[in-house]
N, C-alpha and C positions, 0 to 999 in steps of 0.2 A: 763343592765336594770333588774328591778325585775320581777320574775314569782312566779306563786302560785303552792304551792305543793298540791296534791290530799289529802284529809283527810280520805282515805280509801285505803285499800290494797285488796279490793274486786272488783269483775268486776261491772262497773257501768250498765251493762245490765242484766246479770244474776245472778250476787251476787256470783259466784264462786271466787276462788283464781286466782291472776294474777301475771305475772313475767314481769321482766324488759326486754325490747327487744334491743332498741338501741337509740343513742341522734342522733338528725337531726338538723343541724345548719340551721336556716332560717334568713333571713334579709328582710329589706324593704326600702323604701324612707323616707327621714328625720326621724323623731321620731315614726316610725311604731312601733305597738305592737309587731310586728313580728320579731324585733331584739332581738331574744333570741334563746336558743337551747331547742327544743321540746325534752322531754322525752317519748319515745314510750313504750308502754306495751301491752302485749297481754294477753287474758284469755285462761286458760288451757282447759276451758270447751266449750264455744260457739264459741272460735275462734276469736272474734273482737279484733280488733288493734285500740288503742286510745293513744291520747296524755293524759298525766297525770298531766301536771303542768301548766295549763292555765284554767282561770276561765270565766264564762259568763259575768261577769262585765268587763273584758279586752276586751273579743271579742264584746261586745257591742260598746265599744270605736273604734273598726275598722269599723264596720257598720256606726258609727256615722259620722266618720272623715276622714276614708281612702278608703272605699268601692267605687267602679265605676260601680256596676252593672246597675244603672241607665242610662249609656251612652253605654252600650255595645251591640252590635249587637246581640250577643248570645241569648239574652232574648227578642228579638222583638216578640211582641205578634201577628204580622201578617205574620211571614215568614211560608212557606209551612210545613217545617220540625216541627216547635213548634206546628203548628195547628193539624198535624198528632199524636203529642204526646197528645195533648188535647183529641183527638178521642179515643186514646187508653186508658186513664184514665176513659173515660165516657164509654167504653167499659166493663170495670171491673163492674163498678156501674150498667149498665144495664143486664150484667149477673147475679147479685144478686137482681134485680128488686127493685134497689133503684133509686127513681126517685122523684122529685119536692117536696123535703121535705127542711125545712129552712137549710141552710148550710153556712159555711165559709171555705174558702181556706187561711190557715194560711201560711204566708211567700209568699204572692201572687205576689210579685214584681211589674210588671206593671199591673198585673190583667187579664192576657191571659186566664186563665181557666174558671174564672167567667165570663169573656165576652163571652167566646165561649159557655159556657152553656146558657147565656141570648139568644145569638142569636138562638139556637138550642131548645128553648121552654122549658126551665126548669120555671115550673111554682109554684115558691116559690121565698122568700128571698134568695139572694145570697150575700154574704159578703165577701170582699177581705180585708184581714187585713196583715200589714207588718210593721216593725220597721223603714223603709227607705222611709221618706217622699217624697224625690226626685224621687223615683220610683212610689210611689203612685200618684203623680202629674202628671205622665204621662199615669194613667189608663184612659181607654175610655169606660165608662159604655154604652153598647149597647142595653140596656133594663132597663125599670124602676124598675126591680127587684133587679137590681145590684147595689151595693153601697160600698165604701171604707171606711175603718176605720184605723188609726194608732192605733198600738199596737204589743205586743209580744207574743210568744208562751207560756211563763211563767205568763203572766198577760193579759188573753184574755178580749176583751171589750164587754163582754156579760153577761147576768145574768144566774144563776143557771137552768140547765135542759131546756135550750131554743131551742136548735138545734137537727136536725136528723142527721147531717152529718157534719164531719170535715175532712178536707183533708190537707196534708202535704206533698208537693212535694219538694224534695231537701231541707229540713228544719232540720231533725234530726241529719245529719251529722255535723251541725254546732254547735250544743247546747250540752253544758257539763252536764247539770242537766236534762238528758231523764226522769228520774222519776218525776221530777216537772212538765214536760210538760205533762206526761201522767195522773197526777193528775188533772191539769188544764183542759184536755180533758174531763176527767170523770166527773168534775164539770158542766161543759157546756152542754154536751150531756144530753138528755133526756134518760130515760129507753130503752134499745134496740137500741140506737142510733149506727151509724156506724162511723168508723175511717178508712181512707185509707191513707197510708203511702207510700211514694216512697223515695228510697235513692240509690245511686251507688252501684251496687252489687259487693261488695268488693272481693268476692271470684273469679269473673270472671275478674278482672283486666288484668290477663295475655293474656285474649283472645283479649285484645283490646289495642295493643301495641303502642299507639300515640306516645310515646317517652319514653326514658329509666326510667325517673323517674316522669312522668306526673302526675300519681294519687297521689303520696305521696307529691308532689310539691305544691298541692293546700292547701296553708297554713291554710285557714279557715276550711278546713275539718279536724276536730278534732277526729271523729269517722269515722271507716272503717268497715261497718257492714257485718255481716254474716247473713243468713236467721234464723239460730239459735238464734242469740243473739236477733234480732228484734222480734221474735215470745215470746221468754222468757220474755222480758220487758213488753209486751202487757199483757201475762197472769198474771204476777204479780200483774197488776192492774185491774184485773176483765173483761179483754177483751177476748172474744173467738174469735181465729183465724178462719176465714172462708175461706180464700184461701190465698197462697203464689204463686206470679206470677213473672216468670222470663222472661224478654223480652230483644230484643235490640230495642233501641229507637233511633230517630234521634235528632240532633240540627242542626241549621245553618252551624256549622263547623265539626262536626263528629258524628259518632254513638257510643253510650255508653251501658254499661249493667245495665240494670234496675232492681232493686228489689222492688216489691210491695207487701205490706202486708195489707189485709182488716180484720178489727177487729170489734167485735160487743160487746157493753156494756151490761154485765150480772151481773157484781156484784159479782162474785164468781170465784174461780180458776178453769180453764177449764183445760181439759186434755192436756198434752204435744202434740206438733205437730211434726211428722217426717219429717224432713227438711234435705235431705241428703246434705253432703258438696259438693260444687262445685268446691273448690280450697282452697289453704293454704294462708291466707292473710299475716301472719307473713313471711312466705318464700317469698313472692312476694316483701314485703317491703326490707327485707335484699339484694335481689337481684338488686332492684332499688338502694340501697346505693351503692353496689359494682360497677355498671353502671355509676353511678353519678361520682364516685372516678376516673374511667377510662378516663371520658372526662376532669376531672379536669386536670389528668396528661398530656394530649394532650395539653390542653390551657397554662398549665404552661410552657411546652416546647416551644410553638411557642413564649410566651411572653419573653423567655430568649435570643430570637434573634432578635425581631423587636417590634415595638410599636403595641397595641392591641386597636381596636376600638370594643365595644359591642353595638350592636342595638337591643332595645328592653326590656322594664322594665318589663318583664313577670315573672309569677311564677317559672318558670324554672331557670331564672336568679338568682332569689332570694335563690335558693337552692344552686347554683353553686358560686356565689361571695363570701360567707364566708369561703368557702374551698380554694380559691385562695390567692396566695401571689404576687399580681401585683403592680408595681411600675408606669410604663409608659402606661397608659391606659385612654380611654375616654368612655364614655357612652352617647348614643343618642337614642332618641325615636321620632316618628312623633306626639305625643299627645301633644298639646299645654299645657295641664294641667300638664301632667309630667314634661314638660320643665321647670316649675315653682319650681321643687322640687331638692332636693339633694340627693346623695348617700353618705354617712359619709363625708359630706363637699364637694362633688365632683359634679359639675353641671350636669345635664342632658341636653345635647345640642340637637339642631336641626341636623338631619341627613344631611342637605345639607350644613350645616356650617362646618362640620367635616373635616379635610384634608383627602384625600386619600392617605394613606401611611400605610405599614405593613399588618396586618391581620385584617378582619373585622369577628368578631363572631357574628352570628345571633342567638338570644336567643329563641324566642317563638317556640315551636314545630309546632303549628297550622298553623302560617303565615309564616313559613321560606321560601317558595317558592315566595310569594309576595314580601317580604323584599328583597329576592335576586335578583329579578327583579328590584325593585327599586334602589337597590345599583348599579345595573349594569348600570343604566340610570345615575347615578351621576358618574360614571368613575371607579368603583371598578372592576378589572379586576376577573375573575371567579376563577382563582387558589388561590386568596388571601381571598376567602370567605369561612367561616367553619360554618356549621350549626349544633347546638346542635341537637341531635337524640336521 
């Protein structure tokens, strides 16, 4: 498939020189945009790691045609874990006396944060904006102040200088044109307006070892931000960095390293922010690749002796499969939607219909124990089950 080469050899966050790091083969179901080899680069100055050969136009195809966030319990707006997260976001705003100004949450998904604000007395217009209409359709406005609009971070559906606050929770790691995003934020915010951004804290990936290649296997995460990278990008667009916040925050499935940066629109270049490094992102990626290759060798050895069944069309699987040379194997998944798809011409089957023979590879890191239990109920013996880890 085609890929897009970057039009620059400079860091997309801070503008310093970058260097090639490693190739990473991804894959996906059917004609996925991720059937390609990602070229990872790193910045010598700010430490960011990023994919240099994919465009926002290609990523937009993923969100329009492949993305299943709208059906994922991970994004439930009522889960206690996500509500705890919304409270943490609001706590940063309260700490800086930011309250009841017209605001928009960009990339709002199902609208959890703006709904939370409406429930807790935010006395101004709250807009939820997202490209995924399917997610927006699940939005439930709990306040007359809350409204949802279709739009994307590079083309916000607002007039100039009309909002006092923009929030971007887990958005910037998905977008190649970070400077286009910040220019659009500058257009929409009134003078003195605030910008609160959250991304996974890539410098602390190693402190959260969910699986050997979990963080890099998230194919749509094309930027792995450091605090220095994010603050440099904000400063370049006239945002003064008011606070950098590092936390551990929950989701319904796991805890993750959170990096939040609050900026204020000043229209001038502000002083550099001292942000000590918390870890080497490039080194983590290279170690993840080594760990992935070790598991590939294990699976390849199993497959030489007996048939293999793989359960779970997960992000982890789509980093493993391109590295395997398997002939006698099957893929299954409990999702009815995924059962309608294929992987390189091979059908995705219902787990209940797959013969119990050979080795069962359980792919998802997060749901391994649950799948192992389900497999046992279908007759798979414990010694035949191998969990990716």
